[in-house]
Structures are given as structure tokens and as C-alpha cells.
C-alpha positions in Angstrom: 43.7 49.2 -52.6 41.3 48.3 -55.3 41.6 50.0 -58.7 38.7 51.7 -60.4 37.4 49.9 -63.5 37.3 51.9 -66.7 33.6 51.7 -67.0 33.0 52.8 -63.3 30.7 49.8 -62.9 28.1 51.5 -65.2 26.8 49.9 -68.4 23.8 49.9 -70.6 20.9 47.6 -69.6 17.2 47.5 -70.3 16.6 50.4 -67.9 19.4 52.6 -69.1 22.7 53.1 -67.3 22.8 50.6 -64.5 25.1 48.7 -62.1 24.8 45.0 -61.4 25.5 43.6 -57.9 26.5 40.0 -57.7 26.4 38.5 -54.3 26.5 35.2 -52.3 24.7 35.0 -49.1 24.3 32.4 -46.4 21.0 30.8 -45.3 20.5 33.5 -42.7 20.3 36.1 -45.6 23.5 37.8 -44.7 25.9 38.7 -47.6 29.2 36.8 -47.8 30.7 38.0 -51.0 29.8 41.0 -53.2 31.0 42.0 -56.7 30.0 45.1 -58.6 29.9 45.1 -62.5 28.4 47.1 -65.3 24.7 46.6 -66.0 25.2 44.7 -69.3 27.6 42.1 -67.8 26.3 38.6 -67.6 25.7 36.7 -64.4 27.5 33.5 -65.2 31.0 34.9 -66.0 31.0 36.5 -62.5 30.2 33.2 -60.7 33.7 32.1 -60.0 34.8 35.5 -58.7 31.8 35.7 -56.3 32.5 32.1 -55.0 36.2 32.9 -54.6 35.3 36.0 -52.5 33.8 33.9 -49.8 35.9 33.9 -46.6 34.4 32.7 -43.3 36.8 33.2 -40.3 37.3 30.3 -38.0 36.5 30.6 -34.3 39.9 29.4 -33.3 43.2 29.5 -35.1 43.4 28.6 -38.8 42.8 29.9 -42.2 39.3 31.1 -43.1 36.9 28.7 -44.7 36.5 29.3 -48.4 34.4 26.5 -49.6 30.6 26.4 -49.0 28.9 23.1 -48.4 26.3 23.7 -51.2 25.6 26.3 -53.9 22.0 27.2 -54.7 21.7 29.3 -57.8 19.2 30.1 -60.5 19.2 29.1 -64.2 21.6 31.9 -65.2 24.5 29.9 -63.5 23.7 26.6 -65.2 26.7 26.5 -67.6 29.0 23.5 -67.9 31.9 25.7 -66.8 30.3 26.7 -63.6 29.3 23.1 -62.8 32.8 21.8 -63.6 34.3 24.6 -61.3 32.1 23.4 -58.4 33.0 19.7 -59.0 36.7 20.6 -59.0 36.3 22.3 -55.6 34.1 19.5 -54.2 31.0 21.8 -53.8 27.5 20.3 -54.1 25.3 22.3 -56.5 21.5 22.7 -56.8 21.0 24.6 -60.0 18.1 24.0 -62.4 19.0 23.3 -66.0 18.0 25.8 -68.7 15.4 24.4 -71.2 17.7 24.9 -74.2 20.5 23.0 -72.5 18.2 20.1 -71.6 16.9 20.1 -75.2 20.4 20.0 -76.6 21.4 17.1 -74.3 18.3 15.1 -75.3 19.0 15.8 -79.0 22.4 14.2 -78.6 20.8 11.1 -77.2 23.1 8.9 -75.1 26.1 11.0 -76.1 24.5 13.9 -74.4 25.3 12.4 -71.0 23.2 12.2 -67.8 21.3 15.3 -66.7 22.8 16.9 -63.5 21.0 16.1 -60.2 18.4 18.7 -59.1 16.5 18.6 -55.8 13.5 21.0 -55.9 13.0 20.7 -52.1 16.6 22.0 -51.5 16.2 24.6 -54.2 13.4 26.3 -52.2 16.1 27.4 -49.7 17.4 29.8 -52.5 14.7 32.2 -51.2 17.3 33.2 -48.7 19.5 34.7 -51.4 16.6 36.9 -52.7 15.9 38.0 -49.1 19.6 38.9 -48.8 19.4 41.1 -51.8 16.3 42.8 -50.4 18.1 43.4 -47.1 20.9 45.2 -49.0 18.3 47.2 -51.0 16.8 48.5 -47.7 19.8 50.8 -47.5 18.9 53.7 -49.7 22.5 54.4 -50.8 22.7 50.8 -52.2 19.3 50.8 -53.9 19.9 54.1 -55.6 23.5 54.5 -56.6 24.6 58.0 -56.2 28.4 57.3 -56.1 30.3 58.3 -59.1 33.1 55.7 -58.6 32.6 52.0 -58.5 35.0 51.5 -55.7 33.0 53.9 -53.5 29.8 52.2 -54.4 31.3 48.8 -53.5 32.5 50.3 -50.2 28.9 51.5 -49.6 27.7 48.0 -50.2 30.3 46.6 -47.8 29.1 49.1 -45.1 25.5 48.0 -45.7 26.6 44.4 -45.4 28.4 45.1 -42.1 25.2 46.7 -40.8 23.3 43.6 -41.7 25.7 41.4 -39.9 25.7 43.6 -36.8 21.9 43.6 -36.7 21.7 39.8 -37.1 20.3 37.6 -34.4 22.7 34.9 -33.6 
């Protein structure tokens, strides 16, 4: 049983009291891992928790698969820590570098190291993540949070994700 966070997944953001939903999805736009945090929480600190939440059951016997082939993410996840985490786990990454990070690396000259590889053609596939978020938001109860407790809201998101998986064309 999951415990309720002290802030109930609510926090100040630009639009007032909001909740942030962090998710990973596969190329078919179906959600694989979901995490609910308060609105002011940053995206990058939640990266590892979202990736750790991925579990794909095997068709036959065996443990579920927990490591994706590749991660496509936006600039918010471009930190050294996230890239090091993906390298440790042997996961390929296609994440653009923030302009300030690139400027700092260039300022250091040869001591700044080599810039991380980035393939803009592969990065276009990240559109599937945005479509996955939109599929979740098609459920009214996800788009407009009416639940008082964060654990209930997360359960609502899980039910919406199950509906998405059940409607999927295989």
C-alpha cells in the first residue's frame, strides 16, 4: 500500500495549485510508468524514479524487462546525473543539450569534454511521448484533478492507463 505524501501531490506553480504527472511511454503512445508530484517539483529529479518504474512482463517465464533500449527526453532531463545513470544501466539516450550546459562546456575548452551524441532524426520519435500524455488527458478525471488525495489521483491515472492499453491495437 502506497503512503500519502504530506503535500498530497499539490504545489504552487505558475497557474496556482497544481499537480505534475511524470510518465514514460512506449512508441505506441501507451504509458509504462507514472509518477505524481507537486506542481513545483522539477522534472529532472524524478527521472530515475520514472525509469525505475518501467516493468514489461515477458511472454514466457522470467522476470519483467526493466531496461528500455533507448530513452528520448527533452532538455529538462539533460543533466550529467541523468546521463550517468543511463550509462550505468547501458541505456542509449537521445537528449538535447541545454544551451547553458553547452556554453559552459565550450568555455572550459578541451577540459570540458566531448559533447554527448544527439541524433535529431531519432529525436523526432519523442512525439509519441507527447501523444501519450494527450491520451491520458482525454480522461476527464486525469485532466482535471478532483481527487483530494494523491494516492487516489495516481490510482485514477493507472485506471486511465489500463483503459489506454485495453483500447490499443496490437
